N, C-alpha and C positions, 0 to 999 in steps of 0.2 A: 503493499500497498506504500500512495508517494503524492505529496503536494505537490507535483513537477506535474505540471502537463492541466491544472483547472488555474481558471478564475484563483490570483491571487485581491490580496484584499492589502493595502493601509491602514491606517489610523488616525485620523485629524483629529485635534479639541483647538476649540479656537474661541478665544475668550473663556475657557470652561471654568464658573468658580460654585461653592456650596457651603451657605452657609445655614446653619441649626442656630434661631433665633439671637443668641448675641453672639455662639462659638462661628468661627470661622474654619471650617472643616479646610477648603481649598479655596487658595484664592486664587482671583483670576490667572489661566495660565493658558499658554500656547505650547502644542507640542503635538510637534508628528509622531506616531507608532511607525518605520518602514514595515512592507510586506518578507515575508520572509524574514526579518533577523529575533532574534530576542532578545528584548527591551529589560533591563534588570529595572524594580524603583526601589529603595532603599531609602532607612531615613530610620530619627528615632520612634517612639510609639507614638501618636497622634497627629504626626508630622503630614496624613493626609493620602499615604502609599493605596490602602484600603477604599479612600472616599472613590481614586481613580479610576481604582478596577472595577466600584461600581459603576460610576458611570455611562463610563464603557457601555457594561453590557444589559442598561435598562435600569437598577435597580432603584437607582439613585434617580427624581430628576436633578436636573440642573437649574442652579440660585441666580445663574448667564450662560452667556456661551452657545454653543453646541457644537456637539459628536460629529463630525462624517465620516461613514464606512466608506471604502470602495468607491467613493469620488460621490457617496449621497450621505442625505442628509437626515438624520433621525430623530422622530416622533414619534407623536402617539402611531400613527396611519402604520407603522413602520418597523417601528418597534416589538415585535413577533414573530416576523422574519427574524428580524435579526439574531431574538436570544438563540434561534436554530441553527443559524451558521457560529455562534460563537463556543467550543469547548467552556466552562467554567471549574476550574476544581479548586475548594478552601482545604484551610487548614485543617477540620476533623473529619473529612470528604465531605457530611452533607450527608452519606445513604442513609435511606429507611430501615427500621430494624426490624418492622416489621415479613419487610422482603429479600427470598437469598437475592447471593452473588445476581447470579444472573438474572433474576427480576429490579434487579435496580439497575445492571448497564444496560436492558433493550426497555428498560422504561419508555422512551419516547419513538423508540420507534416505534416499539407497537402503539405506541397513541396514536402516532403518525398514518399508522395500517401500512405499514411496512411489508411485505412480502415473508415470512415464516423461513424461507431459506438462504433465505439477504441474509436477516437476521443471524444465523445461526451462522453461515461464513464469515461475517463478518465479525462477530466474536469470535470466532474460530482466529482471526485474523489478527487481531488486538490480544486477545491472551497472547499468542507467540512474541507479538513486538513487543508490550508494558512485560514479557519475563514471565505471567501469570497463569499457575497449572493450574487446566481448564476444570479437574476432577474436582476442585476447588470452587464451580460454580454450583453448587447444590445448599452450599450450607452459608447460614445466614453472618452476617459482618462480623457483631460480639463472636463468631469460634473463628473467626481470622484475625491474625495477627498488624499489626499499625501496620507492617508496610507493605503486607497485603491487601489491607483495606485502603491504603491508599492509588495506591495500581489497581483496583477495581477502582475509583475516580475516574482513574484520567482511561481506562475503558471505556469510561459510562461518557465521561466527555469528549470521544471520539466518535465515539460510535453516531454520528450524524457529517463523520467525516467534516465539521467544521471549518472556515476558510482560516478560525482567529481560536488559538485558546489562550483563554490566562485562568492562572494560575495564586493561591493569594497562602503566602505561608504552607507551601503543601507540605514542603517537609520539618516544619518545626518545632514538631511534638512527636521528633524521632529519635532513639540512641544514634550514638555517632556514627557507629559499624551501617548500621541499615541505612541513616541518613547519605552515608559518602557512597556506598553502591547503590541508591535512588538518585543520589545528580550525576553520577555516571551513566544510569540509563537510560535517564531526563535527557544528556544531551543525546545518548546518538540519536533518540528519538526526534529531536528538534532538528535536525541534523540531516535524519532519512527524513521527514514528512514534508518537509520545508515551509512551516504555515506561519506567521504572524505568531509570535508570541508576547505575551509583559505576565512577567514576573512578578509577583510581591516578599522582598525577604527583609529578614533584617542584619544577614550573612553575608559579613562586604565576603567573604574567602568565597562563600559561592556563589557572589553575584559574578568575580571576575573569573567563576570556574564556568556556569553555562552563558551571563549573557555576551551581549551583540555592545551592546550600548549598556552604561549603567544614568540611569538617573537618581540625583543625591536628593533629600527632601529636608524641608525642617520650620517648621510648625506652613503649615500648607504653602508652600514654594516652594518652585521652584529652586536651589540653586545653584544645579553643577549637573553635565549633559556630556557625558563621554566612558572614554576606554576606563581599566580600573586605574591601566599606564597614564593617564590623563589628570586622573581625581589625585593619583600620591603627588606625582611631580609638577605638575602647573595650578591649583587648588586654586580656584577663583575667589576665594575669600579661610579666615580663621576653623570657621565652622568645620570645613571639609580635611583639612589633617588634622583634626579633633576629636572627629568621629572617625580617620583611619588609626585611631593612636592611641582610638579605644575600642577600637575591632584586634581583639588575642587569637584571634583565627588566623588574621593576616600576619604571624607570626616566622609563618614558616616560608610567606610567595616571597 
């Protein structure tokens, strides 16, 4: 399975912002997420990373600005169609506990009444891609390990062959060994599928490993955008150096 040969989409945010009462979650922001690139959003808690992701997928309404997906402005008339073209993975997986793994993975495909044979073939293909044993597909989420649940969440996100993949701290709750293994697998999957990926993390080493582009945020604004080397060698302001210095995971880089 590959994203090559299919239509590809960039994501552009124009003056997009979000305010909750007196709290500014995201200041008016302009950014383009390039097609077939992995962009990593990083920064301290509350800096606007997850808000930005939810604005892209349409889970929250912007207070200002607009989202442009593949050249099309997203509004209430086309938001549902957008969500079907975007795979979304959150930290705890968001799996339904009363459904087994297969039912979780194929929920939207069955809702859209795709042919059963096509669903079975796609599920087998994604199990191979994510190194998820097919004999686990009858188990419930509570019967799976943390790494297996995240693989299942990724399978569900890829089931409709989306153009864009959004991941919000997908590996944050895993132990270091499992996390390192899944980082390597994600990097391989991103390369193989060639999709537009936006990933949120707190870990700069993970950002440097997975990302083509790193976007560092603070207090709802973008501080700097570039490679890990750009941020480390040419910090835009003192906060960039302070943030990198606080990252123990960068000690080996």
